[in-house]
C-alpha positions in Angstrom: 13.3 -1.5 15.9 10.5 -3.8 16.9 12.0 -4.5 20.3 12.5 -0.8 21.0 8.9 -0.1 19.9 7.6 -2.8 22.3 9.6 -1.2 25.2 8.1 2.3 24.4 4.6 0.9 24.3 5.1 -0.8 27.7 6.7 2.3 29.2 3.8 4.4 28.2 1.3 1.9 29.6 -0.3 1.3 26.2 0.4 -2.5 26.1 -1.8 -3.0 29.1 -4.5 -0.7 27.8 -7.4 -2.6 26.1 -8.1 0.4 23.9 -4.8 -0.1 22.1 -3.8 -2.8 19.7 -0.5 -3.0 17.8 0.2 -4.6 14.4 3.6 -5.0 12.8 2.7 -5.2 9.1 5.5 -6.1 6.6 6.6 -3.8 3.9 6.2 -6.2 0.9 6.6 -6.1 -2.8 3.1 -7.3 -3.9 3.0 -4.8 -6.7 6.5 -5.8 -7.9 7.3 -2.1 -8.2 10.4 -2.3 -6.0 13.5 -3.4 -8.0 15.7 -3.5 -4.9 14.2 -5.7 -2.2 17.3 -5.9 -0.1 16.3 -5.3 3.5 12.7 -6.4 3.1 11.7 -9.2 5.6 9.8 -12.1 4.3 6.5 -12.9 6.0 8.2 -15.8 7.8 11.1 -13.6 8.9 8.7 -11.0 10.3 6.7 -13.7 12.1 9.8 -15.0 13.7 10.7 -11.5 14.9 7.2 -10.6 16.0 6.1 -13.8 17.7 8.4 -13.3 20.8 6.9 -9.8 21.1 3.3 -10.8 20.5 0.2 -11.0 22.7 0.4 -14.8 22.2 3.8 -15.0 23.9 5.1 -13.3 27.0 2.3 -10.7 26.9 4.0 -8.6 24.2 2.1 -5.8 22.4 1.9 -7.1 18.9 -1.2 -8.8 17.4 -0.2 -11.6 15.0 -3.6 -11.4 13.1 -1.8 -9.7 10.2 -0.6 -13.1 9.2 -3.8 -14.3 7.6 -3.1 -18.0 7.5 -2.6 -18.0 11.2 -5.7 -15.9 11.8 -7.8 -18.4 9.8 -6.3 -21.3 11.6 -6.9 -19.7 15.0 -10.5 -19.1 14.0 -10.9 -22.8 13.3 -9.3 -23.6 16.7 -11.8 -21.3 18.4 -14.7 -23.2 16.7 -13.3 -26.5 18.1 -13.2 -25.0 21.6 -16.7 -23.7 21.3 -18.1 -27.1 20.3 -16.9 -29.3 23.0 -19.8 -31.6 22.4 -20.4 -32.7 18.8 -18.8 -31.7 15.5 -17.4 -28.2 15.2 -18.5 -26.0 12.3 -15.7 -25.4 9.9 -16.1 -22.7 7.2 -13.3 -23.1 4.7 -11.5 -20.0 3.3 -12.4 -20.1 -0.3 -10.9 -16.6 -1.1 -8.0 -14.8 0.4 -9.7 -11.5 0.7 -12.7 -9.5 -0.6 -10.8 -8.4 -3.7 -10.4 -12.0 -4.8 -14.2 -12.4 -5.0 -14.6 -8.9 -6.5 -16.4 -7.9 -3.3 -14.3 -4.7 -2.8 -14.2 -1.6 -4.9 -11.9 1.4 -4.4 -13.1 4.6 -5.8 -10.0 6.7 -6.7 -10.0 10.5 -7.3 -8.7 9.7 -10.8 -12.2 8.5 -11.7 -11.2 4.8 -11.9 -12.5 1.8 -10.0 -9.9 -0.5 -8.5 -10.5 -4.1 -7.1 -8.1 -3.8 -4.2 -6.8 -0.8 -2.1 -3.2 -1.8 -3.0 -3.9 -1.5 -6.8 -5.0 2.1 -6.5 -3.0 4.2 -9.0 -2.0 1.1 -11.0 -4.1 2.1 -14.0 -3.4 -1.1 -15.8 -5.3 -3.0 -13.1 -8.3 -0.7 -13.0 -11.5 -2.5 -13.7 -13.6 0.4 -14.8 -14.6 4.0 -14.1 -17.2 5.8 -12.1 -16.5 9.3 -13.4 -17.4 10.9 -15.8 -19.5 7.8 -16.5 -19.9 4.5 -14.7 -18.5 1.6 -16.8 -17.2 -1.8 -15.6 -14.6 -3.5 -17.8 -15.8 -7.1 -17.5 -12.7 -8.5 -19.0 -10.5 -6.8 -16.4 -12.9 -7.7 -13.6 -13.0 -11.3 -14.5 -9.3 -11.6 -13.6 -10.4 -11.1 -9.9 -13.9 -12.5 -9.9 -13.3 -16.3 -10.0 -10.0 -16.5 -8.1 -10.9 -19.0 -5.5 -9.2 -22.1 -4.3 -11.7 -24.1 -6.3 -10.6 -22.6 -9.6 -6.9 -23.2 -9.2 -5.3 -26.6 -9.6 -2.4 -25.8 -7.3 -4.8 -24.8 -4.5 -7.0 -27.8 -5.0 -4.0 -30.0 -4.4 -2.8 -28.0 -1.4 -3.3 -29.4 2.2 -3.8 -26.0 3.8 -5.7 -24.1 1.0 -8.9 -24.0 3.1 -7.0 -22.0 5.8 -5.0 -19.9 3.3 -7.7 -18.9 0.8 -5.4 -19.0 -2.2 -3.1 -16.1 -1.5 -3.0 -12.5 -2.7 -4.3 -11.9 -6.3 -2.3 -8.7 -6.7 0.9 -10.6 -5.9 0.0 -13.4 -8.2 -0.7 -11.0 -11.1 2.4 -8.9 -10.6 4.9 -11.6 -9.5 3.7 -14.6 -11.5 2.0 -12.8 -14.4 -1.2 -14.8 -13.9 -3.7 -14.8 -11.1 -4.3 -18.6 -11.6 -0.8 -19.2 -10.3 -1.0 -18.4 -6.5 1.4 -16.3 -4.5 1.1 -17.9 -1.1 3.3 -15.5 0.8 5.0 -18.3 2.7 1.7 -19.6 4.1 2.9 -23.3 4.6 6.0 -22.2 6.4 4.1 -19.6 8.5 1.6 -22.2 9.6 4.3 -24.7 10.4 6.1 -22.1 12.5 2.9 -21.3 14.4 2.2 -24.9 15.1 5.8 -25.4 16.4 5.1 -22.5 18.8 1.9 -24.1 20.0 3.6 -27.4 20.6 6.5 -25.7 22.4 4.1 -23.7 24.6 2.2 -26.9 25.5 5.3 -28.9 26.3 
């Protein structure tokens, strides 16, 4: 119902109101808890549906920043535009998100510490407790701490890893069984689709 939603937003005047922003986030199976994934859109399928309804194309309401690989690439393009004279500053994405560098902690009412908001309630992925005592399980935390593109052979050999950041650690753990084997969520295909759109728009 993305098209219908876009029409409602426009009819209400929300699309033209700078105080509103709209994101179409995919329902995914990062935790691998869904046995039946029929009907779930892939990241690429959602991008292809959202792009014609996006702020990038035809003034639609949806922001495409939810597609991280595209957001990182757009950031690089903005640095190129800002440095018309001289060399642009490029900061590579070494991690996919804060959880990958163990820079995020979720404090759950069950007294456990979780490394990612999407792991909350998955007790087997908890990295410690804060109640009744604070204790960090260093072995569990280590699975998240060094998950950068520099520590994964597949990422080191990837042409777009500095835009991707190595993919979701939770998806890697639950879908591949090992965080060192990245789950890229279709990043190469997404970036290729975005670049095709740029070329088409510029033609």
